[in-house]
C-alpha positions, 0 to 999 in steps of 0.5 A, a space after each residue: 714437508 706439507 705446511 698444512 700438516 700441523 693444522 691437520 694435527 691440531 684439528 684432529 686433537 681438537 676433534 678427540 678433545 670435543 669427543 672426549 668431553 661429549 663422552 664424559 658423564 657431564 658432557 654426555 648429559 648435555 648431548 642427551 638433553 639436546 637430543 630429547 629437546 629436538 625430539 620433543 620439538 618434532 613431536 610438538 613444535 609449539 614447545 619451542 615457542 617462548 611462552 611454552 618454554 617458560 611454562 616448561 622451566 617453570 614446571 622444572 623449577 621445583 625439582 631443579 631447586 631440589 636437585 641443587 640442594 641435593 648436589 651439596 649433600 651428595 658431593 660431600 659424600 652423604 645422602 638426604 632422603 628427608 627432602 620429599 617429606 620437607 617439601 610436603 611438610 612445608 606445603 601443609 604448613 603453608 595450607 594450614 597457617 595461612 589459609 585465606 588470610 593473605 596478611 599471614 603470608 610473610 610471617 609464615 614464609 619466615 616460619 617456613 625457612 626456620 623450620 627448614 634450617 632446623 631440619 638440616 641442623 638436626 640431619 647435619 649434627 646427627 650425621 657428623 657428631 653422632 656418627 649415624 650414617 646419613 641414609 639412616 638419619 635422613 630416612 628417620 627424618 623423613 618417617 617422622 616428618 611423614 608421620 607427623 603430617 599424617 597425624 596432623 592432616 588425617 591424610 586429607 587435602 586442606 585446600 589452598 592457602 591465600 591467592 597471594 602465597 599462591 602467586 609465588 609459584 604460579 604468577 609472574 611479570 605480564 605484559 613483556 613483548 616476547 614473553 606473555 608471562 615471566 614466572 616468578 618461579 623461573 626468577 627464583 630458580 635463576 636466583 637459586 642457581 646464581 647463589 649456588 654457583 657463587 657459593 661453589 667458588 667460595 671456600 665452602 664449596 671448595 671444602 665441601 667437595 674436598 671432604 667428599 674426596 677425602 674428609 680426613 685429609 681435610 680435617 688434618 689441614 684444620 677444616 671444620 668437617 662436621 660444620 661444613 657437612 651440617 651447612 650442606 644439609 641446611 641448604 638441601 633443606 632450605 632448597 626443599 622449602 623453596 621448592 615447597 613454596 613453589 609447589 603450592 602455586 599449582 599442585 595444591 595442598 595435599 600430603 602427597 605433594 612432595 612424595 618421591 622428590 628425594 629420589 627424583 633429585 638424587 636420579 637428577 644429580 646422578 644424571 648430571 655427572 655428580 659421583 655418589 660418594 662425593 668429591 666430583 660434580 658441579 652445580 650446573 651438572 645437577 641442574 642439567 640433570 634435572 632438566 634432562 630428567 624432566 625433558 625426558 618425562 615430557 617426551 614420554 608423555 608425548 609418546 603416550 608411555 604410562 605414568 606408572 612407568 616413571 619410578 621404573 625409568 628413574 631406577 634404570 637411569 640411576 643404575 646406568 648413570 652410576 655404571 657409565 660414570 664408573 667405566 669412564 672414571 676407571 678408564 681415567 685412572 688407568 691412563 694415569 697409572 703413576 699419579 697421586 690419585 686416591 682410589 676414591 677420586 675419579 680424576 687426576 689432580 691438576 698440575 701446578 702452573 704458573 699464574 698470570 692474568 686470565 689463567 686458571 691457578 692450580 686451585 681454581 676450576 673453569 667456569 661452570 665446572 667444579 672438580 675434586 680438589 686433590 692435595 696430599 695434605 688437604 691444604 688446597 681444599 680450604 684455601 
């Protein structure tokens, strides 16, 4: 017997697992991001410089934050089409109420956060308690906010608020040895990511995914479905509020500043492997989708593709990503014909295992990844 045979077989198994992960929607978007970034560097080598990378991350920060907020809604099985209108409403609120008076910055920021919470509560309660589909609720909220903004402003730009407020989005820490500027927007994005990842591993994060997979089972297990979904909508509106604060820094105050952000966020989330209909996805997947999407648009700019093609490209990405995810998850279900996976769940349940130090328990997922929580009675979802 060749003593090297077991090693060869082990290597083949590792290779197959690596290929399988790369073919998974969440792995495929990482590969796509690397390829796009490499193409950008080839076309524009200065893009790889630390300062240029920081400016790129600063530019991506608003849409990445919005995508993280949209993730919590989509993974719960709902949609939030009001995010773009919330961004615009918050930008106009800052422009009108702060003006050139920097002393109003903190009070207006608090008011904007309260407004974001109120919008999220309205969307959540109308969806969960009044049983109105979230698509209709958030579409109505979008139209109400858009109409109110147009009535308030007459459809005209209002200039820029105080410089102290604008510095939140375009300023940063200067005098660093490698980076000339560490933007505040990047620091805010890091804080949002850390909070979103942390909350994903808390009972709320596990429950919101379980609700997207099987809301009835979670309700039978004793979890408060309407409260969890409402909180997801609140997080979505708050993320749009934070994005609006950042956009004021370099986009100015105009009624069209947040136009289309809701669809860009949905595209990023779907591209990141989050399943439409809920029950599967991760915060880091949504974040990767946002960076991949913006990297693609940057590459298209370098190749002189008209900006008017952006909407068409987003539509194509949504269709392709959903179709690809459907094919991949259908293959997984066919490979596990005797499992107790529900038709709405893309992946098989985790098998119980003995937990010891350093191991993952049945209700936990590896770091950086959040998966659907499978349980016949929903108890694992709310622990």
